[in-house]
C-alpha positions, 0 to 999 in steps of 0.5 A: 732871285728875280722872277714873275708871279702869276695865277693858273687854274687846273681842275678847279684848283688855283696854282700860284707860280713863281718863274725864275731863270732856273725853275717854276715853283708851284704852290697849290691853294684852293682860292676861295673868295669872300661872299660878303664885303664891308664891315660884316665881310667874311674875308677871314673865313675865306682865308681859312677855307682856302688854306684848309681846302674846305667849304666856306665856314660861317661864323656869324658876328657878335661876341662869340665870333672868335669862339666859333673860329676856335671851335672850327679850327679845333675840329681841324686839330688847329689853333690860331694865334697872331705873330708880329709882321716882323716874323714871317712864318713858314708855310701857309698863314693869314696876313692881316691889316688895313685894306686899300679899300679901308677897314681891316682885311685878311689874305692868305700868305705862304712863307710870309708872302701874300699869295691870295686876296679873297676879295672878289674884286681884288684877286690881284694880290694887292690885298693890304695897304698896311700889313699888321700881323700874321695869323699862324695855325699850329697843331692843337696838341702843340698849343695845349702843351705850350699852355700847360708848360706856361701854367706850370711855370707860373704855378710851380716856380 
Protein backbone atom coordinates (compact mmCIF):
# COMPACT_ATOMS: atom_id res chain seq x y z
CA UNK A 1 0.00 0.00 0.00
CA UNK A 2 1.48 3.32 -1.05
CA UNK A 3 1.08 6.32 1.23
CA UNK A 4 2.71 9.04 3.29
CA UNK A 5 3.88 9.12 6.89
CA UNK A 6 3.77 12.26 9.02
CA UNK A 7 3.66 13.74 12.53
CA UNK A 8 0.90 15.73 14.24
CA UNK A 9 0.60 17.01 17.78
CA UNK A 10 -2.65 16.98 19.74
CA UNK A 11 -3.02 17.84 23.42
CA UNK A 12 0.63 17.16 24.22
CA UNK A 13 0.81 13.77 22.51
CA UNK A 14 2.45 12.99 19.20
CA UNK A 15 0.56 11.02 16.62
CA UNK A 16 2.21 9.23 13.77
CA UNK A 17 -0.13 9.00 10.85
CA UNK A 18 -0.12 6.88 7.74
CA UNK A 19 -2.24 8.06 4.86
CA UNK A 20 -3.21 5.75 2.04
CA UNK A 21 -5.96 5.80 -0.56
CA UNK A 22 -8.45 4.18 1.82
CA UNK A 23 -7.73 5.38 5.35
CA UNK A 24 -5.65 7.29 7.83
CA UNK A 25 -4.15 5.16 10.60
CA UNK A 26 -3.19 6.95 13.81
CA UNK A 27 -0.61 5.48 16.15
CA UNK A 28 -0.27 7.25 19.48
CA UNK A 29 3.16 7.47 21.06
CA UNK A 30 4.40 9.92 23.66
CA UNK A 31 7.44 11.32 21.87
CA UNK A 32 10.11 11.74 24.57
CA UNK A 33 13.48 13.06 23.41
CA UNK A 34 16.81 12.21 24.97
CA UNK A 35 18.42 14.89 27.14
CA UNK A 36 21.99 13.64 26.68
CA UNK A 37 23.72 12.66 23.43
CA UNK A 38 27.01 11.00 22.59
CA UNK A 39 28.64 8.12 24.42
CA UNK A 40 26.69 8.84 27.63
CA UNK A 41 23.41 9.52 25.81
CA UNK A 42 20.07 8.39 27.15
CA UNK A 43 18.28 7.43 23.92
CA UNK A 44 17.28 4.02 25.31
CA UNK A 45 15.71 5.62 28.39
CA UNK A 46 13.84 8.05 26.10
CA UNK A 47 12.52 5.10 24.10
CA UNK A 48 11.26 3.44 27.28
CA UNK A 49 9.59 6.69 28.40
CA UNK A 50 7.95 7.03 24.98
CA UNK A 51 6.61 3.47 24.88
CA UNK A 52 5.54 3.35 28.54
CA UNK A 53 4.26 6.96 28.55
CA UNK A 54 6.17 7.78 31.72
CA UNK A 55 8.74 10.40 32.78
CA UNK A 56 12.26 9.99 31.41
CA UNK A 57 14.00 7.45 33.69
CA UNK A 58 17.59 7.90 34.84
CA UNK A 59 19.68 4.74 34.84
CA UNK A 60 23.11 6.29 35.26
CA UNK A 61 26.02 4.48 33.70
CA UNK A 62 28.48 1.86 34.76
CA UNK A 63 28.30 -1.84 35.45
CA UNK A 64 24.81 -1.80 36.95
CA UNK A 65 23.10 0.00 34.02
CA UNK A 66 21.22 -3.07 32.76
CA UNK A 67 20.33 -4.12 36.30
CA UNK A 68 18.65 -0.72 36.78
CA UNK A 69 16.87 -1.10 33.44
CA UNK A 70 15.58 -4.55 34.43
CA UNK A 71 14.41 -3.25 37.82
CA UNK A 72 12.63 -0.31 36.16
CA UNK A 73 10.86 -2.58 33.68
CA UNK A 74 9.96 -5.07 36.41
CA UNK A 75 8.13 -2.26 38.24
CA UNK A 76 6.08 -1.92 35.05
CA UNK A 77 5.55 -5.71 34.89
CA UNK A 78 7.83 -6.11 31.86
CA UNK A 79 11.01 -7.84 30.76
CA UNK A 80 13.28 -6.68 27.89
CA UNK A 81 14.93 -9.02 25.42
CA UNK A 82 16.55 -8.63 22.03
CA UNK A 83 15.36 -10.35 18.86
CA UNK A 84 17.04 -10.49 15.44
CA UNK A 85 16.34 -7.69 12.98
CA UNK A 86 15.00 -10.37 10.61
CA UNK A 87 12.06 -11.01 13.01
CA UNK A 88 10.10 -7.74 13.41
CA UNK A 89 7.85 -7.92 16.47
CA UNK A 90 4.21 -6.88 16.64
CA UNK A 91 3.39 -3.78 18.65
CA UNK A 92 5.84 -1.31 20.14
CA UNK A 93 9.51 -2.17 20.58
CA UNK A 94 12.88 -0.54 20.35
CA UNK A 95 14.95 -0.79 17.20
CA UNK A 96 18.65 -0.48 17.91
CA UNK A 97 21.83 -0.23 15.91
CA UNK A 98 24.30 2.25 14.44
CA UNK A 99 23.31 5.92 14.26
CA UNK A 100 24.01 8.06 11.19
CA UNK A 101 26.02 10.22 13.61
CA UNK A 102 28.17 7.21 14.58
CA UNK A 103 27.90 5.09 17.69
CA UNK A 104 25.03 2.98 18.96
CA UNK A 105 21.50 4.38 19.08
CA UNK A 106 17.97 3.29 20.01
CA UNK A 107 14.67 4.37 18.45
CA UNK A 108 11.01 3.35 18.88
CA UNK A 109 9.44 0.95 16.40
CA UNK A 110 5.84 -0.14 15.87
CA UNK A 111 5.22 -3.42 14.07
CA UNK A 112 8.84 -3.41 12.91
CA UNK A 113 8.88 0.14 11.49
CA UNK A 114 10.78 3.02 13.04
CA UNK A 115 8.23 5.57 14.32
CA UNK A 116 10.22 7.79 16.70
CA UNK A 117 13.85 8.85 16.88
CA UNK A 118 14.52 10.33 20.34
CA UNK A 119 17.58 12.30 19.21
CA UNK A 120 16.73 16.00 19.69
CA UNK A 121 18.29 17.06 16.38
CA UNK A 122 16.95 14.19 14.32
CA UNK A 123 13.24 13.70 14.89
CA UNK A 124 12.94 12.95 11.18
CA UNK A 125 12.73 9.16 11.40
CA UNK A 126 16.19 8.74 9.84
CA UNK A 127 17.33 7.33 13.16
CA UNK A 128 19.54 4.39 12.23
CA UNK A 129 21.95 3.79 9.39
CA UNK A 130 22.39 0.13 10.32
CA UNK A 131 19.58 -1.48 12.37
CA UNK A 132 20.91 -4.50 14.28
CA UNK A 133 18.08 -5.84 16.49
CA UNK A 134 14.73 -5.14 18.09
CA UNK A 135 14.17 -4.86 21.81
CA UNK A 136 10.83 -6.36 22.79
CA UNK A 137 8.92 -6.03 26.03
CA UNK A 138 7.20 -9.13 27.27
CA UNK A 139 5.08 -9.49 30.40
CA UNK A 140 7.34 -10.36 33.33
CA UNK A 141 5.16 -13.32 34.33
CA UNK A 142 5.43 -14.78 30.82
CA UNK A 143 9.22 -14.38 30.93
CA UNK A 144 9.42 -16.11 34.32
CA UNK A 145 7.29 -19.03 33.11
CA UNK A 146 9.49 -19.41 30.02
CA UNK A 147 12.65 -19.40 32.17
CA UNK A 148 11.22 -21.94 34.63
CA UNK A 149 10.25 -24.23 31.76
CA UNK A 150 13.73 -23.95 30.25
CA UNK A 151 15.34 -24.69 33.62
CA UNK A 152 13.06 -27.67 34.20
CA UNK A 153 13.96 -29.04 30.75
CA UNK A 154 17.66 -28.89 31.64
CA UNK A 155 17.35 -30.26 35.17
CA UNK A 156 14.79 -33.02 34.58
CA UNK A 157 15.55 -34.44 31.16
